[in-house]
Every structure is written in C-alpha cells, then in structure tokens.
C-alpha positions in Angstrom: -37.7 -22.6 16.5 -39.7 -26.3 16.2 -37.6 -27.7 14.0 -34.1 -27.2 16.0 -35.5 -28.6 18.9 -37.3 -31.4 16.9 -33.3 -32.3 15.4 -31.7 -31.6 19.0 -34.4 -34.4 20.5 -33.7 -36.6 17.1 -29.8 -36.5 17.6 -30.1 -36.8 21.3 -31.7 -40.2 21.0 -29.7 -41.1 18.7 -26.1 -40.8 20.2 -27.7 -41.0 23.8 -29.1 -44.3 23.0 -25.5 -45.8 22.1 -23.6 -44.2 25.2 -26.5 -45.9 27.5 -25.3 -49.0 26.0 -21.7 -48.5 26.2 -22.3 -47.0 29.9 -24.2 -50.6 30.9 -21.6 -52.9 29.1 -19.6 -51.1 32.0 -22.1 -52.0 34.7 -24.1 -48.6 34.8 -27.6 -49.3 35.5 -30.3 -47.1 32.8 -30.4 -44.9 34.9 -27.0 -43.8 35.8 -26.5 -44.2 32.5 -28.7 -41.9 31.0 -27.3 -39.2 33.4 -23.7 -39.4 32.6 -24.7 -39.7 28.4 -23.3 -36.4 26.9 -26.2 -34.3 25.7 -26.2 -32.7 22.2 -27.4 -29.0 21.8 -28.3 -26.5 19.5 -25.0 -25.8 18.5 -23.6 -29.0 17.8 -27.3 -29.7 15.7 -26.7 -27.0 13.9 -23.2 -27.5 12.6 -23.8 -31.3 11.9 -26.7 -29.3 9.9 -25.0 -26.9 8.2 -21.9 -29.6 7.4 -24.8 -31.9 5.9 -26.0 -28.6 3.8 -22.7 -28.1 2.3 -21.9 -32.0 1.5 -25.3 -31.7 -0.5 -24.8 -28.7 -2.2 -21.5 -29.8 -3.6 -23.1 -33.5 -4.5 -25.5 -31.5 -6.4 -23.4 -29.3 -8.1 -21.0 -32.3 -8.8 -23.9 -34.4 -10.5 -25.4 -31.3 -12.4 -22.0 -30.1 -13.9 -22.4 -28.5 -17.7 -19.9 -26.8 -19.3 -22.8 -24.8 -22.3 -25.2 -24.3 -19.8 -24.2 -24.0 -15.8 -26.8 -23.8 -13.4 -26.8 -21.0 -10.5 -25.3 -23.7 -8.2 -22.6 -24.2 -10.5 -21.6 -20.6 -11.2 -22.2 -20.0 -7.6 -19.2 -22.6 -6.2 -17.2 -21.5 -9.3 -17.3 -18.3 -8.0 -16.0 -19.5 -4.4 -13.4 -21.4 -6.2 -12.4 -18.5 -7.7 -12.1 -16.4 -4.7 -10.3 -19.0 -2.5 -8.3 -20.0 -5.3 -6.8 -16.6 -5.9 -5.4 -16.1 -2.3 -4.2 -19.2 -2.0 -2.1 -18.8 -5.0 -1.0 -15.3 -3.5 -0.4 -17.2 0.5 0.3 -20.8 -0.6 2.1 -20.6 -3.5 3.0 -23.4 -6.1 1.2 -26.4 -5.5 -1.7 -24.6 -3.5 -4.5 -26.9 -5.6 -4.1 -29.7 -3.1 -5.1 -27.3 -0.3 -7.9 -25.4 -2.1 -10.3 -28.1 -1.0 -9.9 -27.8 2.7 -9.2 -23.8 3.2 -12.6 -23.7 0.8 -14.5 -26.3 3.9 -13.0 -24.3 5.9 -14.2 -20.4 5.2 -18.0 -22.2 4.1 -18.1 -23.7 7.7 -17.4 -21.4 9.3 -19.4 -18.1 7.2 -22.8 -20.2 6.9 -22.7 -21.1 10.9 -21.7 -17.7 11.6 -24.7 -16.4 9.6 -26.9 -18.3 11.5 -27.8 -16.3 14.2 -29.4 -13.9 11.7 -31.7 -16.2 12.0 -34.8 -15.3 14.5 -34.7 -18.5 17.3 -30.7 -19.5 16.3 -28.0 -19.3 18.0 -24.5 -18.7 16.2 -23.1 -22.0 16.8 -19.8 -20.3 16.8 -20.6 -18.6 20.0 -19.8 -22.0 21.9 -16.4 -22.1 22.3 -16.3 -26.1 21.2 -17.4 -25.0 17.6 -14.0 -23.0 17.3 -12.0 -25.1 19.3 -13.2 -27.9 17.2 -12.1 -26.4 13.7 -9.0 -25.2 15.1 -8.5 -28.1 16.4 -8.8 -29.6 12.7 -6.8 -27.1 11.3 -4.4 -27.5 13.5 -3.8 -31.3 12.9 -3.8 -31.0 8.5 -1.6 -29.0 8.4 1.1 -30.1 10.6 0.1 -33.5 8.8 1.0 -32.0 5.6 4.0 -30.5 6.8 5.7 -34.1 8.6 4.3 -35.5 4.7 6.1 -32.6 3.0 9.1 -32.3 4.3 10.0 -35.7 6.6 10.3 -35.9 10.2 13.9 -34.3 10.5 12.9 -31.2 7.8 10.2 -30.4 9.7 11.6 -30.6 13.2 14.6 -27.9 11.7 11.6 -25.3 11.3 11.4 -25.5 14.8 15.0 -24.9 15.6 15.5 -21.6 13.4 18.2 -20.7 11.3 21.0 -20.7 13.8 22.2 -24.2 15.7 23.2 -22.8 18.7 20.5 -20.8 19.5 17.8 -23.9 18.7 18.2 -24.9 22.2 15.8 -21.9 23.5 14.7 -21.6 20.0 13.0 -25.1 19.9 10.3 -25.0 23.1 9.5 -21.6 22.1 8.7 -22.7 18.7 6.4 -25.6 19.9 4.9 -23.5 22.8 3.3 -20.7 19.7 2.5 -23.4 17.4 0.1 -25.2 20.0 -1.4 -21.7 20.9 -2.3 -21.1 17.6 -4.9 -23.6 18.5 -6.0 -21.2 21.4 -5.8 -18.3 19.3 -8.2 -19.4 16.1 -10.4 -20.4 18.8 -10.7 -16.8 20.7 -10.6 -15.1 18.0 -13.9 -16.7 16.3 -15.5 -17.4 19.9 -15.0 -13.8 21.1 -16.2 -11.6 18.4 -19.2 -14.3 17.6 -20.3 -14.1 21.0 -19.7 -10.0 21.4 -21.5 -9.4 17.6 -24.1 -12.1 19.2 -24.6 -10.0 22.5 -25.0 -6.7 21.1 -27.2 -7.8 18.5 -29.5 -9.1 22.0 -29.2 -5.7 23.5 -30.3 -3.4 21.5 -33.3 -5.9 19.9 -34.4 -5.8 23.7 -33.9 -2.2 23.7 -35.6 -1.2 21.1 -37.3 -4.1 18.6 -37.7 -2.2 15.3 -35.8 -0.5 13.5 -32.1 0.2 14.7 -31.3 -3.8 15.4 -31.4 -4.2 11.3 -28.0 -2.7 11.7 -26.7 -4.5 14.7 -27.6 -7.5 11.7 -25.7 -5.6 9.0 -22.8 -5.5 11.3 -23.3 -9.2 12.4 -23.4 -10.0 8.8 -19.8 -8.3 8.4 -18.3 -9.3 11.5 -19.4 -12.8 10.1 -18.1 -12.6 7.1 -14.5 -10.8 8.3 -13.9 -13.7 10.9 -14.8 -16.6 8.5 -12.0 -14.9 5.8 -9.7 -14.2 8.5 -9.6 -17.9 9.7 -9.3 -18.8 6.1 -6.2 -16.5 5.7 -4.7 -18.0 9.1 -5.2 -21.5 7.7 -3.4 -20.7 4.6 -0.4 -18.9 6.2 0.2 -21.3 8.7 -0.3 -24.2 5.9 2.4 -22.1 3.8 5.0 -22.2 7.1 4.4 -25.8 7.1 4.9 -27.2 3.4 7.8 -24.4 2.0 11.3 -25.8 1.8 14.3 -24.4 3.3 16.7 -22.9 0.3 
C-alpha cells in the first residue's frame, strides 16, 4: 500500500540519518555509513504503527471516561479489561491486578499485528521472526524482573533448585535452560503459525482468486485470535510461577 511504503521511507530517512551520523563519528564516510545502516522493513513499520494506535486509543478512552454515558471506545476497553482480568485472576491469582495492564497490552498488540494480514497489500508483521522474538524477550525480562523483585535473589533462585536439595545441582542448569527455551518456544509458536496461515491464504488466492480464499481469510482470523490468546495465557502462567511463594 502506498501509505505503508511512505511510512517505511519516512522511518528509514529518520533512523538512517541518526545511524549515518553515528557511523561518521567513528570515521566511516557517508557512502559506507549509508550502506551499513540498518533498514526499516514493513513489519517494523507496521508494529510501530500498531503501538502508536494502541497508545492513542488508551489516551482517548482515559480522557473521555464517563460513568453515566460511556462511549463505544470505553465499552470496548471495559470488555477487554474484564476478559483479561478474569483470565489473570484464575491463572495468577491474588495480586493479579498489577500485571493486568502488561498482559492486556501483549494480547492486543499480538492480535492486531496478526490481523493486519487480512488487509490486502499488507503483510502480517508476526510472520517475521524478529517481531515475535521481540515480544517474547520482553515477556521473559518482565516476569524474571518480578520474580526477583517479589522473592529476592536467593528466594527466586530456589525456584530453579527444586524441592530436594541433593538433586539441585542437576535441576538448576536444567531449569535455567528451560527458562531460556521459553523465549524460543514463544517466538517459534507465534511465528510458525502466522507464517503458515499467511502462506496458505496466499496459495489459495493465487490458485482461486474468487470465493474460496474467503474461507482461508476466516481461518487466518481464527488463528490470529487463538495465537494471541495462547501468548497471553503463557505470559500469565510464567508470571504466576515467578511470583508464587513456597509455603
């Protein structure tokens, strides 16, 4: 789409200008600096657009809150809040409210990026592995931070050692590897499903451009919602395990 291409060019001009100046400051000439600068692709541009859209949506809802006459945006926000809150209460339990904003943002960000592939001319940002990887890394850092914050360094490390002290030397490295593998698991699950969904839809559009592809657009929408929901649930599970205190 022309608008997306214009956004990509704008972001490239903005970020590459900063990178070129940084490269030039260490002695590279302008040509080499421009060649070595990272390029912004459509996936990155779209996820920035989604993030900006979500921020704008929440700001508008916050500024127009009304108890007597809630507007449609507020009603949608309340339904999302109730949906994520009910899931968080069941999985995380007591004190889930402080994590609800994070898991809600994760859910909305993933589902909107997934659904962008339904718009002709746009690719699904989450079929690019770097987008799911970024979300997975953020989730990993977030729940690890709260694990250390809630239980302290020693208390949180006990989670990795297991319940029996004499097998802790074996369990500790296994648990560390298992936690690191969660990043890979979150990334590959979201990336592989969205890539496959996009590919199937594209294949049927190329074979039968009318009628039949609508079925696969519906399938893509279903996969998008399910994958966003699964990602949110896994984030909640990891948080619940990180902040749980042993009794």
